[in-house]
PDB file with SEQRES, HELIX, SHEET and CRYST1 records, atoms N, CA, C and O in Angstrom:
SEQRES   1 A   74  MET LYS ASN ASN THR LEU ASP ILE MET LEU ILE LYS GLN          
SEQRES   2 A   74  LEU SER ASP GLU ASP VAL VAL VAL LEU GLU VAL ILE ILE          
SEQRES   3 A   74  GLY LYS LYS LYS ASN ILE THR THR MET TYR PHE ASP ILE          
SEQRES   4 A   74  ASN ARG GLN ILE ASP ILE ASP LEU ILE LYS LEU GLU ALA          
SEQRES   5 A   74  ILE ILE GLN HIS ALA ASN GLY ALA GLY LEU LEU THR ALA          
SEQRES   6 A   74  MET ASP SER ASN SER LYS SER THR SER                          
HELIX    1 AA1 LYS A   12  LEU A   14  5                                   3    
HELIX    2 AA2 ILE A   43  ALA A   57  1                                  15    
SHEET    1 AA1 4 ASP A   7  LEU A  10  0                                        
SHEET    2 AA1 4 VAL A  19  ILE A  25 -1                                        
SHEET    3 AA1 4 LYS A  29  PHE A  37 -1                                        
SHEET    4 AA1 4 GLY A  61  SER A  68  1                                        
CRYST1    1.000    1.000    1.000  90.00  90.00  90.00 P 1           1          
ATOM      1  N   MET A   1       4.308  14.279  28.978  1.00  0.00           N  
ATOM      2  CA  MET A   1       4.865  14.349  30.310  1.00  0.00           C  
ATOM      3  C   MET A   1       6.378  14.126  30.216  1.00  0.00           C  
ATOM      4  O   MET A   1       6.835  13.194  29.554  1.00  0.00           O  
ATOM      5  N   LYS A   2       7.123  14.963  30.863  1.00  0.00           N  
ATOM      6  CA  LYS A   2       8.575  14.872  30.858  1.00  0.00           C  
ATOM      7  C   LYS A   2       9.038  13.934  31.972  1.00  0.00           C  
ATOM      8  O   LYS A   2       8.543  13.996  33.097  1.00  0.00           O  
ATOM      9  N   ASN A   3      10.005  13.055  31.640  1.00  0.00           N  
ATOM     10  CA  ASN A   3      10.545  12.120  32.624  1.00  0.00           C  
ATOM     11  C   ASN A   3      12.046  12.366  32.733  1.00  0.00           C  
ATOM     12  O   ASN A   3      12.796  12.009  31.824  1.00  0.00           O  
ATOM     13  N   ASN A   4      12.490  12.967  33.822  1.00  0.00           N  
ATOM     14  CA  ASN A   4      13.905  13.289  34.006  1.00  0.00           C  
ATOM     15  C   ASN A   4      14.753  12.079  34.383  1.00  0.00           C  
ATOM     16  O   ASN A   4      15.979  12.180  34.412  1.00  0.00           O  
ATOM     17  N   THR A   5      14.131  10.938  34.672  1.00  0.00           N  
ATOM     18  CA  THR A   5      14.898   9.748  35.055  1.00  0.00           C  
ATOM     19  C   THR A   5      15.133   8.814  33.886  1.00  0.00           C  
ATOM     20  O   THR A   5      15.778   7.779  34.049  1.00  0.00           O  
ATOM     21  N   LEU A   6      14.630   9.152  32.720  1.00  0.00           N  
ATOM     22  CA  LEU A   6      14.741   8.305  31.535  1.00  0.00           C  
ATOM     23  C   LEU A   6      15.531   9.029  30.458  1.00  0.00           C  
ATOM     24  O   LEU A   6      15.215  10.166  30.108  1.00  0.00           O  
ATOM     25  N   ASP A   7      16.557   8.374  29.934  1.00  0.00           N  
ATOM     26  CA  ASP A   7      17.384   8.947  28.871  1.00  0.00           C  
ATOM     27  C   ASP A   7      17.519   7.898  27.777  1.00  0.00           C  
ATOM     28  O   ASP A   7      17.934   6.771  28.049  1.00  0.00           O  
ATOM     29  N   ILE A   8      17.173   8.254  26.540  1.00  0.00           N  
ATOM     30  CA  ILE A   8      17.236   7.331  25.416  1.00  0.00           C  
ATOM     31  C   ILE A   8      18.069   7.954  24.308  1.00  0.00           C  
ATOM     32  O   ILE A   8      17.894   9.122  23.963  1.00  0.00           O  
ATOM     33  N   MET A   9      18.990   7.148  23.749  1.00  0.00           N  
ATOM     34  CA  MET A   9      19.847   7.628  22.673  1.00  0.00           C  
ATOM     35  C   MET A   9      19.911   6.569  21.571  1.00  0.00           C  
ATOM     36  O   MET A   9      20.126   5.391  21.854  1.00  0.00           O  
ATOM     37  N   LEU A  10      19.723   6.987  20.317  1.00  0.00           N  
ATOM     38  CA  LEU A  10      19.884   6.111  19.166  1.00  0.00           C  
ATOM     39  C   LEU A  10      21.368   5.887  18.921  1.00  0.00           C  
ATOM     40  O   LEU A  10      22.134   6.849  18.864  1.00  0.00           O  
ATOM     41  N   ILE A  11      21.785   4.632  18.775  1.00  0.00           N  
ATOM     42  CA  ILE A  11      23.178   4.308  18.459  1.00  0.00           C  
ATOM     43  C   ILE A  11      23.254   4.177  16.934  1.00  0.00           C  
ATOM     44  O   ILE A  11      23.028   3.105  16.372  1.00  0.00           O  
ATOM     45  N   LYS A  12      23.578   5.296  16.283  1.00  0.00           N  
ATOM     46  CA  LYS A  12      23.546   5.375  14.823  1.00  0.00           C  
ATOM     47  C   LYS A  12      24.526   4.431  14.140  1.00  0.00           C  
ATOM     48  O   LYS A  12      24.215   3.884  13.082  1.00  0.00           O  
ATOM     49  N   GLN A  13      25.718   4.226  14.732  1.00  0.00           N  
ATOM     50  CA  GLN A  13      26.722   3.411  14.072  1.00  0.00           C  
ATOM     51  C   GLN A  13      26.331   1.936  14.016  1.00  0.00           C  
ATOM     52  O   GLN A  13      26.918   1.177  13.244  1.00  0.00           O  
ATOM     53  N   LEU A  14      25.349   1.515  14.819  1.00  0.00           N  
ATOM     54  CA  LEU A  14      24.890   0.123  14.812  1.00  0.00           C  
ATOM     55  C   LEU A  14      23.497  -0.028  14.195  1.00  0.00           C  
ATOM     56  O   LEU A  14      23.022  -1.148  14.011  1.00  0.00           O  
ATOM     57  N   SER A  15      22.843   1.086  13.877  1.00  0.00           N  
ATOM     58  CA  SER A  15      21.493   1.054  13.330  1.00  0.00           C  
ATOM     59  C   SER A  15      21.531   1.221  11.816  1.00  0.00           C  
ATOM     60  O   SER A  15      22.406   1.895  11.271  1.00  0.00           O  
ATOM     61  N   ASP A  16      20.567   0.596  11.149  1.00  0.00           N  
ATOM     62  CA  ASP A  16      20.422   0.752   9.697  1.00  0.00           C  
ATOM     63  C   ASP A  16      18.968   0.479   9.333  1.00  0.00           C  
ATOM     64  O   ASP A  16      18.099   0.524  10.204  1.00  0.00           O  
ATOM     65  N   GLU A  17      18.689   0.195   8.062  1.00  0.00           N  
ATOM     66  CA  GLU A  17      17.307   0.004   7.617  1.00  0.00           C  
ATOM     67  C   GLU A  17      16.639  -1.219   8.250  1.00  0.00           C  
ATOM     68  O   GLU A  17      15.411  -1.304   8.257  1.00  0.00           O  
ATOM     69  N   ASP A  18      17.418  -2.168   8.783  1.00  0.00           N  
ATOM     70  CA  ASP A  18      16.865  -3.384   9.379  1.00  0.00           C  
ATOM     71  C   ASP A  18      17.136  -3.515  10.874  1.00  0.00           C  
ATOM     72  O   ASP A  18      16.666  -4.464  11.502  1.00  0.00           O  
ATOM     73  N   VAL A  19      17.876  -2.593  11.447  1.00  0.00           N  
ATOM     74  CA  VAL A  19      18.280  -2.684  12.852  1.00  0.00           C  
ATOM     75  C   VAL A  19      18.143  -1.319  13.517  1.00  0.00           C  
ATOM     76  O   VAL A  19      18.578  -0.305  12.969  1.00  0.00           O  
ATOM     77  N   VAL A  20      17.536  -1.302  14.702  1.00  0.00           N  
ATOM     78  CA  VAL A  20      17.494  -0.090  15.519  1.00  0.00           C  
ATOM     79  C   VAL A  20      18.076  -0.458  16.878  1.00  0.00           C  
ATOM     80  O   VAL A  20      17.597  -1.376  17.544  1.00  0.00           O  
ATOM     81  N   VAL A  21      19.112   0.269  17.278  1.00  0.00           N  
ATOM     82  CA  VAL A  21      19.744   0.045  18.574  1.00  0.00           C  
ATOM     83  C   VAL A  21      19.578   1.307  19.404  1.00  0.00           C  
ATOM     84  O   VAL A  21      19.976   2.396  18.990  1.00  0.00           O  
ATOM     85  N   LEU A  22      18.987   1.148  20.575  1.00  0.00           N  
ATOM     86  CA  LEU A  22      18.782   2.253  21.499  1.00  0.00           C  
ATOM     87  C   LEU A  22      19.534   1.977  22.789  1.00  0.00           C  
ATOM     88  O   LEU A  22      19.557   0.847  23.278  1.00  0.00           O  
ATOM     89  N   GLU A  23      20.141   3.004  23.329  1.00  0.00           N  
ATOM     90  CA  GLU A  23      20.722   2.923  24.662  1.00  0.00           C  
ATOM     91  C   GLU A  23      19.747   3.626  25.586  1.00  0.00           C  
ATOM     92  O   GLU A  23      19.449   4.806  25.403  1.00  0.00           O  
ATOM     93  N   VAL A  24      19.252   2.906  26.576  1.00  0.00           N  
ATOM     94  CA  VAL A  24      18.256   3.420  27.498  1.00  0.00           C  
ATOM     95  C   VAL A  24      18.862   3.444  28.884  1.00  0.00           C  
ATOM     96  O   VAL A  24      19.406   2.443  29.349  1.00  0.00           O  
ATOM     97  N   ILE A  25      18.770   4.583  29.544  1.00  0.00           N  
ATOM     98  CA  ILE A  25      19.296   4.699  30.902  1.00  0.00           C  
ATOM     99  C   ILE A  25      18.140   5.019  31.836  1.00  0.00           C  
ATOM    100  O   ILE A  25      17.516   6.076  31.749  1.00  0.00           O  
ATOM    101  N   ILE A  26      17.873   4.074  32.734  1.00  0.00           N  
ATOM    102  CA  ILE A  26      16.906   4.247  33.819  1.00  0.00           C  
ATOM    103  C   ILE A  26      17.651   3.808  35.072  1.00  0.00           C  
ATOM    104  O   ILE A  26      17.468   2.688  35.547  1.00  0.00           O  
ATOM    105  N   GLY A  27      18.475   4.675  35.597  1.00  0.00           N  
ATOM    106  CA  GLY A  27      19.343   4.294  36.709  1.00  0.00           C  
ATOM    107  C   GLY A  27      20.588   3.593  36.193  1.00  0.00           C  
ATOM    108  O   GLY A  27      21.701   4.074  36.405  1.00  0.00           O  
ATOM    109  N   LYS A  28      20.414   2.465  35.521  1.00  0.00           N  
ATOM    110  CA  LYS A  28      21.523   1.722  34.920  1.00  0.00           C  
ATOM    111  C   LYS A  28      21.371   1.737  33.399  1.00  0.00           C  
ATOM    112  O   LYS A  28      20.268   1.899  32.878  1.00  0.00           O  
ATOM    113  N   LYS A  29      22.483   1.567  32.702  1.00  0.00           N  
ATOM    114  CA  LYS A  29      22.446   1.546  31.242  1.00  0.00           C  
ATOM    115  C   LYS A  29      21.905   0.214  30.760  1.00  0.00           C  
ATOM    116  O   LYS A  29      22.336  -0.845  31.217  1.00  0.00           O  
ATOM    117  N   LYS A  30      20.976   0.269  29.850  1.00  0.00           N  
ATOM    118  CA  LYS A  30      20.417  -0.903  29.187  1.00  0.00           C  
ATOM    119  C   LYS A  30      20.451  -0.651  27.685  1.00  0.00           C  
ATOM    120  O   LYS A  30      20.454   0.498  27.246  1.00  0.00           O  
ATOM    121  N   ASN A  31      20.475  -1.705  26.912  1.00  0.00           N  
ATOM    122  CA  ASN A  31      20.437  -1.585  25.465  1.00  0.00           C  
ATOM    123  C   ASN A  31      19.222  -2.340  24.948  1.00  0.00           C  
ATOM    124  O   ASN A  31      18.953  -3.468  25.362  1.00  0.00           O  
ATOM    125  N   ILE A  32      18.492  -1.703  24.038  1.00  0.00           N  
ATOM    126  CA  ILE A  32      17.326  -2.318  23.418  1.00  0.00           C  
ATOM    127  C   ILE A  32      17.557  -2.344  21.918  1.00  0.00           C  
ATOM    128  O   ILE A  32      17.943  -1.341  21.318  1.00  0.00           O  
ATOM    129  N   THR A  33      17.316  -3.500  21.321  1.00  0.00           N  
ATOM    130  CA  THR A  33      17.569  -3.683  19.898  1.00  0.00           C  
ATOM    131  C   THR A  33      16.370  -4.328  19.230  1.00  0.00           C  
ATOM    132  O   THR A  33      15.780  -5.259  19.777  1.00  0.00           O  
ATOM    133  N   THR A  34      16.004  -3.840  18.049  1.00  0.00           N  
ATOM    134  CA  THR A  34      15.058  -4.548  17.198  1.00  0.00           C  
ATOM    135  C   THR A  34      15.789  -4.866  15.906  1.00  0.00           C  
ATOM    136  O   THR A  34      16.527  -4.036  15.376  1.00  0.00           O  
ATOM    137  N   MET A  35      15.575  -6.081  15.403  1.00  0.00           N  
ATOM    138  CA  MET A  35      16.272  -6.510  14.196  1.00  0.00           C  
ATOM    139  C   MET A  35      15.312  -7.244  13.262  1.00  0.00           C  
ATOM    140  O   MET A  35      14.392  -7.929  13.708  1.00  0.00           O  
ATOM    141  N   TYR A  36      15.542  -7.088  11.967  1.00  0.00           N  
ATOM    142  CA  TYR A  36      14.826  -7.846  10.953  1.00  0.00           C  
ATOM    143  C   TYR A  36      15.859  -8.599  10.141  1.00  0.00           C  
ATOM    144  O   TYR A  36      16.744  -7.988   9.542  1.00  0.00           O  
ATOM    145  N   PHE A  37      15.756  -9.920  10.111  1.00  0.00           N  
ATOM    146  CA  PHE A  37      16.649 -10.746   9.297  1.00  0.00           C  
ATOM    147  C   PHE A  37      15.933 -11.013   7.978  1.00  0.00           C  
ATOM    148  O   PHE A  37      14.955 -11.759   7.941  1.00  0.00           O  
ATOM    149  N   ASP A  38      16.414 -10.410   6.904  1.00  0.00           N  
ATOM    150  CA  ASP A  38      15.820 -10.579   5.578  1.00  0.00           C  
ATOM    151  C   ASP A  38      16.065 -12.001   5.095  1.00  0.00           C  
ATOM    152  O   ASP A  38      17.208 -12.457   5.053  1.00  0.00           O  
ATOM    153  N   ILE A  39      14.995 -12.703   4.731  1.00  0.00           N  
ATOM    154  CA  ILE A  39      15.106 -14.105   4.303  1.00  0.00           C  
ATOM    155  C   ILE A  39      15.919 -14.242   3.010  1.00  0.00           C  
ATOM    156  O   ILE A  39      16.433 -15.322   2.719  1.00  0.00           O  
ATOM    157  N   ASN A  40      16.039 -13.166   2.238  1.00  0.00           N  
ATOM    158  CA  ASN A  40      16.787 -13.212   0.985  1.00  0.00           C  
ATOM    159  C   ASN A  40      18.262 -12.856   1.147  1.00  0.00           C  
ATOM    160  O   ASN A  40      18.992 -12.801   0.157  1.00  0.00           O  
ATOM    161  N   ARG A  41      18.708 -12.615   2.369  1.00  0.00           N  
ATOM    162  CA  ARG A  41      20.094 -12.229   2.636  1.00  0.00           C  
ATOM    163  C   ARG A  41      20.763 -13.349   3.425  1.00  0.00           C  
ATOM    164  O   ARG A  41      20.118 -14.028   4.223  1.00  0.00           O  
ATOM    165  N   GLN A  42      22.055 -13.533   3.196  1.00  0.00           N  
ATOM    166  CA  GLN A  42      22.813 -14.518   3.953  1.00  0.00           C  
ATOM    167  C   GLN A  42      22.766 -14.177   5.434  1.00  0.00           C  
ATOM    168  O   GLN A  42      22.986 -13.028   5.817  1.00  0.00           O  
ATOM    169  N   ILE A  43      22.484 -15.161   6.260  1.00  0.00           N  
ATOM    170  CA  ILE A  43      22.322 -14.940   7.696  1.00  0.00           C  
ATOM    171  C   ILE A  43      23.614 -14.462   8.354  1.00  0.00           C  
ATOM    172  O   ILE A  43      23.567 -13.806   9.394  1.00  0.00           O  
ATOM    173  N   ASP A  44      24.761 -14.780   7.767  1.00  0.00           N  
ATOM    174  CA  ASP A  44      26.045 -14.359   8.340  1.00  0.00           C  
ATOM    175  C   ASP A  44      26.118 -12.847   8.514  1.00  0.00           C  
ATOM    176  O   ASP A  44      26.690 -12.362   9.491  1.00  0.00           O  
ATOM    177  N   ILE A  45      25.548 -12.103   7.584  1.00  0.00           N  
ATOM    178  CA  ILE A  45      25.561 -10.643   7.661  1.00  0.00           C  
ATOM    179  C   ILE A  45      24.814 -10.177   8.916  1.00  0.00           C  
ATOM    180  O   ILE A  45      25.285  -9.296   9.636  1.00  0.00           O  
ATOM    181  N   ASP A  46      23.653 -10.772   9.167  1.00  0.00           N  
ATOM    182  CA  ASP A  46      22.867 -10.393  10.345  1.00  0.00           C  
ATOM    183  C   ASP A  46      23.537 -10.838  11.630  1.00  0.00           C  
ATOM    184  O   ASP A  46      23.466 -10.130  12.635  1.00  0.00           O  
ATOM    185  N   LEU A  47      24.180 -11.982  11.625  1.00  0.00           N  
ATOM    186  CA  LEU A  47      24.872 -12.453  12.824  1.00  0.00           C  
ATOM    187  C   LEU A  47      26.070 -11.570  13.164  1.00  0.00           C  
ATOM    188  O   LEU A  47      26.382 -11.382  14.340  1.00  0.00           O  
ATOM    189  N   ILE A  48      26.741 -11.028  12.152  1.00  0.00           N  
ATOM    190  CA  ILE A  48      27.843 -10.082  12.394  1.00  0.00           C  
ATOM    191  C   ILE A  48      27.302  -8.815  13.047  1.00  0.00           C  
ATOM    192  O   ILE A  48      27.919  -8.276  13.966  1.00  0.00           O  
ATOM    193  N   LYS A  49      26.137  -8.332  12.569  1.00  0.00           N  
ATOM    194  CA  LYS A  49      25.510  -7.156  13.181  1.00  0.00           C  
ATOM    195  C   LYS A  49      25.155  -7.437  14.637  1.00  0.00           C  
ATOM    196  O   LYS A  49      25.399  -6.605  15.511  1.00  0.00           O  
ATOM    197  N   LEU A  50      24.577  -8.613  14.897  1.00  0.00           N  
ATOM    198  CA  LEU A  50      24.196  -8.977  16.257  1.00  0.00           C  
ATOM    199  C   LEU A  50      25.415  -9.056  17.171  1.00  0.00           C  
ATOM    200  O   LEU A  50      25.354  -8.621  18.321  1.00  0.00           O  
ATOM    201  N   GLU A  51      26.509  -9.601  16.676  1.00  0.00           N  
ATOM    202  CA  GLU A  51      27.744  -9.678  17.476  1.00  0.00           C  
ATOM    203  C   GLU A  51      28.250  -8.278  17.831  1.00  0.00           C  
ATOM    204  O   GLU A  51      28.697  -8.051  18.956  1.00  0.00           O  
ATOM    205  N   ALA A  52      28.185  -7.342  16.888  1.00  0.00           N  
ATOM    206  CA  ALA A  52      28.612  -5.963  17.160  1.00  0.00           C  
ATOM    207  C   ALA A  52      27.739  -5.328  18.237  1.00  0.00           C  
ATOM    208  O   ALA A  52      28.234  -4.570  19.071  1.00  0.00           O  
ATOM    209  N   ILE A  53      26.452  -5.630  18.224  1.00  0.00           N  
ATOM    210  CA  ILE A  53      25.537  -5.094  19.232  1.00  0.00           C  
ATOM    211  C   ILE A  53      25.866  -5.671  20.605  1.00  0.00           C  
ATOM    212  O   ILE A  53      25.870  -4.945  21.599  1.00  0.00           O  
ATOM    213  N   ILE A  54      26.140  -6.964  20.664  1.00  0.00           N  
ATOM    214  CA  ILE A  54      26.507  -7.607  21.927  1.00  0.00           C  
ATOM    215  C   ILE A  54      27.797  -7.010  22.472  1.00  0.00           C  
ATOM    216  O   ILE A  54      27.906  -6.761  23.673  1.00  0.00           O  
ATOM    217  N   GLN A  55      28.769  -6.780  21.607  1.00  0.00           N  
ATOM    218  CA  GLN A  55      30.029  -6.164  22.030  1.00  0.00           C  
ATOM    219  C   GLN A  55      29.788  -4.754  22.561  1.00  0.00           C  
ATOM    220  O   GLN A  55      30.384  -4.352  23.561  1.00  0.00           O  
ATOM    221  N   HIS A  56      28.921  -4.011  21.897  1.00  0.00           N  
ATOM    222  CA  HIS A  56      28.610  -2.646  22.327  1.00  0.00           C  
ATOM    223  C   HIS A  56      27.960  -2.649  23.717  1.00  0.00           C  
ATOM    224  O   HIS A  56      28.249  -1.778  24.537  1.00  0.00           O  
ATOM    225  N   ALA A  57      27.095  -3.615  23.978  1.00  0.00           N  
ATOM    226  CA  ALA A  57      26.410  -3.697  25.277  1.00  0.00           C  
ATOM    227  C   ALA A  57      27.415  -3.857  26.411  1.00  0.00           C  
ATOM    228  O   ALA A  57      27.197  -3.343  27.508  1.00  0.00           O  
ATOM    229  N   ASN A  58      28.513  -4.562  26.157  1.00  0.00           N  
ATOM    230  CA  ASN A  58      29.626  -4.658  27.100  1.00  0.00           C  
ATOM    231  C   ASN A  58      29.183  -4.984  28.527  1.00  0.00           C  
ATOM    232  O   ASN A  58      29.600  -4.333  29.484  1.00  0.00           O  
ATOM    233  N   GLY A  59      28.332  -6.000  28.650  1.00  0.00           N  
ATOM    234  CA  GLY A  59      27.914  -6.437  29.978  1.00  0.00           C  
ATOM    235  C   GLY A  59      26.689  -5.747  30.527  1.00  0.00           C  
ATOM    236  O   GLY A  59      26.128  -6.194  31.528  1.00  0.00           O  
ATOM    237  N   ALA A  60      26.252  -4.657  29.893  1.00  0.00           N  
ATOM    238  CA  ALA A  60      25.014  -3.996  30.332  1.00  0.00           C  
ATOM    239  C   ALA A  60      23.840  -4.855  29.875  1.00  0.00           C  
ATOM    240  O   ALA A  60      24.006  -5.732  29.026  1.00  0.00           O  
ATOM    241  N   GLY A  61      22.681  -4.614  30.420  1.00  0.00           N  
ATOM    242  CA  GLY A  61      21.504  -5.368  30.008  1.00  0.00           C  
ATOM    243  C   GLY A  61      21.243  -5.204  28.520  1.00  0.00           C  
ATOM    244  O   GLY A  61      21.468  -4.132  27.958  1.00  0.00           O  
ATOM    245  N   LEU A  62      20.765  -6.272  27.883  1.00  0.00           N  
ATOM    246  CA  LEU A  62      20.478  -6.234  26.451  1.00  0.00           C  
ATOM    247  C   LEU A  62      19.165  -6.952  26.196  1.00  0.00           C  
ATOM    248  O   LEU A  62      19.021  -8.131  26.517  1.00  0.00           O  
ATOM    249  N   LEU A  63      18.214  -6.243  25.622  1.00  0.00           N  
ATOM    250  CA  LEU A  63      16.944  -6.818  25.216  1.00  0.00           C  
ATOM    251  C   LEU A  63      16.888  -6.738  23.700  1.00  0.00           C  
ATOM    252  O   LEU A  63      16.991  -5.655  23.124  1.00  0.00           O  
ATOM    253  N   THR A  64      16.725  -7.886  23.053  1.00  0.00           N  
ATOM    254  CA  THR A  64      16.686  -7.926  21.594  1.00  0.00           C  
ATOM    255  C   THR A  64      15.392  -8.573  21.134  1.00  0.00           C  
ATOM    256  O   THR A  64      15.046  -9.671  21.571  1.00  0.00           O  
ATOM    257  N   ALA A  65      14.683  -7.890  20.254  1.00  0.00           N  
ATOM    258  CA  ALA A  65      13.490  -8.440  19.611  1.00  0.00           C  
ATOM    259  C   ALA A  65      13.807  -8.534  18.129  1.00  0.00           C  
ATOM    260  O   ALA A  65      14.301  -7.579  17.531  1.00  0.00           O  
ATOM    261  N   MET A  66      13.521  -9.693  17.536  1.00  0.00           N  
ATOM    262  CA  MET A  66      13.843  -9.826  16.114  1.00  0.00           C  
ATOM    263  C   MET A  66      12.828 -10.647  15.367  1.00  0.00           C  
ATOM    264  O   MET A  66      12.163 -11.525  15.915  1.00  0.00           O  
ATOM    265  N   ASP A  67      12.732 -10.326  14.083  1.00  0.00           N  
ATOM    266  CA  ASP A  67      11.967 -11.115  13.131  1.00  0.00           C  
ATOM    267  C   ASP A  67      13.016 -11.885  12.358  1.00  0.00           C  
ATOM    268  O   ASP A  67      13.618 -11.360  11.422  1.00  0.00           O  
ATOM    269  N   SER A  68      13.235 -13.134  12.750  1.00  0.00           N  
ATOM    270  CA  SER A  68      14.304 -13.934  12.133  1.00  0.00           C  
ATOM    271  C   SER A  68      13.684 -15.159  11.485  1.00  0.00           C  
ATOM    272  O   SER A  68      13.629 -16.234  12.084  1.00  0.00           O  
ATOM    273  N   ASN A  69      13.221 -14.988  10.265  1.00  0.00           N  
ATOM    274  CA  ASN A  69      12.602 -16.093   9.539  1.00  0.00           C  
ATOM    275  C   ASN A  69      13.530 -17.294   9.508  1.00  0.00           C  
ATOM    276  O   ASN A  69      14.712 -17.173   9.185  1.00  0.00           O  
ATOM    277  N   SER A  70      12.990 -18.440   9.843  1.00  0.00           N  
ATOM    278  CA  SER A  70      13.794 -19.662   9.833  1.00  0.00           C  
ATOM    279  C   SER A  70      14.242 -19.977   8.426  1.00  0.00           C  
ATOM    280  O   SER A  70      13.495 -19.799   7.463  1.00  0.00           O  
ATOM    281  N   LYS A  71      15.490 -20.453   8.317  1.00  0.00           N  
ATOM    282  CA  LYS A  71      16.049 -20.795   7.015  1.00  0.00           C  
ATOM    283  C   LYS A  71      16.614 -22.195   7.086  1.00  0.00           C  
ATOM    284  O   LYS A  71      17.093 -22.630   8.133  1.00  0.00           O  
ATOM    285  N   SER A  72      16.559 -22.885   5.993  1.00  0.00           N  
ATOM    286  CA  SER A  72      17.161 -24.199   5.900  1.00  0.00           C  
ATOM    287  C   SER A  72      17.665 -24.417   4.485  1.00  0.00           C  
ATOM    288  O   SER A  72      16.962 -24.130   3.516  1.00  0.00           O  
ATOM    289  N   THR A  73      18.869 -24.920   4.370  1.00  0.00           N  
ATOM    290  CA  THR A  73      19.406 -25.215   3.045  1.00  0.00           C  
ATOM    291  C   THR A  73      18.993 -26.592   2.557  1.00  0.00           C  
ATOM    292  O   THR A  73      19.243 -26.942   1.404  1.00  0.00           O  
ATOM    293  N   SER A  74      18.358 -27.383   3.430  1.00  0.00           N  
ATOM    294  CA  SER A  74      17.924 -28.714   2.996  1.00  0.00           C  
ATOM    295  C   SER A  74      16.541 -28.681   2.385  1.00  0.00           C  
ATOM    296  O   SER A  74      16.025 -29.718   1.968  1.00  0.00           O  
TER     297      SER A  74                                                      
END                                                                             
């Protein structure tokens, strides 16, 4: 079924093997993000990606779902 009120676009410059960012327009622009934080990678890298996504949203709605395994250096 075709829905003329729904528009979805992949934001390629913010997406990679662990992150998918979609811009969804249903009347207003919304951003949907899924993220995987690899437990073997420094969390700073993932937090930089998340900050870029927040900046891209620029005040529009943002829904983020993530698998962020808890880490502790102690």
